[in-house]
N, C-alpha and C positions, 0 to 999 in steps of 0.2 A: 796030337799035343801039336796044341797052334800056339807058338814065338810072340808071348806082347810087342808091341811095341812099346818105350818110356814115350811118353806125352807132352814130347819137349816142343818148346817156338821153331827149330830147326826139323825136327817130326811131318808137322806142320805146311809149312811151307813149300816140301821138296815131296808134298801129296806122297811120303809113309802111312800115312793119317786124313780119315778124313775122304776121301775116295771113293771110296767102294758105293755105287748107288744100296745095295740087299741092305746097305746101314741110314741109307736114305728117305725119311716121306716126306710129304707136305705138307705143309704149316696149309691152317687155316687164316685166311686172308680178311682185314672188314677195308675194306678197300676203301672207306668214307678216314677211317684212321689212317688209312697211308697219303693219302688224299691232302687232307688236311694236314698232316705231320710236314711236308711240302710244301706245304702251299696254294696246292695245285687246284688248279676249280674246270669239270668238266665242260664244257661249249659244243654245238654242230654252228657249222657251218655248213649249206651249200657254195660246193664251187661247180665252175662248169669242168663240167671232166675229161677234154682237153688240159685244162693245165694239172689240172689234179695229176692226167697220166703225168705229163708234166715233172711237176713234181716228184711224184715216183722213181723216173726217169734218174732224175739229177739226182736222189736221197740213192736210190741202186745205185753211183754210178764212185758215189762219195763210202761206198759202207755201209749208209744210217737207214731206221725207216722214216717213211715218208715224211710221219707223226712229227718228226725229233729235229728234223731238214726242217716243219712248218713254226716249229718253236721257234727255230735258231734263226729265223729271215724274221717273223716279227721282233725278236727280242732283238737286231737289228736298229732294225725303222726306225723299234721308237727308243731305242739307242744318239739313234742319227736323232730323229725331231727334237729327242730333250737337246741334244749340241749344242743345234740350230735352235733352239730356240731362245738356249744361254745366250750364243754367239749373239742376236739381236738383241738382247736385252741389252746386252754389252756393248753395243752399239751404239743403242740411245741412252745410252746411263754418259756415254762419253758424251753427246752433242751435249743431253745436258749438263755438264760439268762444263763443257768447254761455250754453252751458251753465258752459262754464271759467272764463270771467269772475267768472258769479252761485256757483262752488266761490269759487276765487283770491278774492272779494271775503266771502263770507261765513266762511276761515276767515283773512282780517286782523283782519273784528270779535270773533271769540273771541279772535284772538290779545291786543290790543288790549283787551277786558272781563278779557281775565286782568290784561293790568298793570293796569288800573284797582280788581283786586279786592285 
């Protein structure tokens, strides 16, 4: 007779429960449901063979698959581009604010000159 293990959190965490492959079964997965839940969109991209091999090498050295590596690369690029755009916008806003401040200062100076005359 097999002794029953109490279903405690510790029993699950330690692996006493839930690790026997004979009690596991493959779940039916609807890829569309998973993709929608994770906000994923399947795409097709043609890359130079040498570029793909280089990506696979880099991914292997980092212990990940090449597709997750490509997602990381694209995410980093997009983040940097948005940051660059935000910085450019901030510079433009600063220039516009400085120009407006100069116009206002010039108008105030002209007004003061008229009062003194």
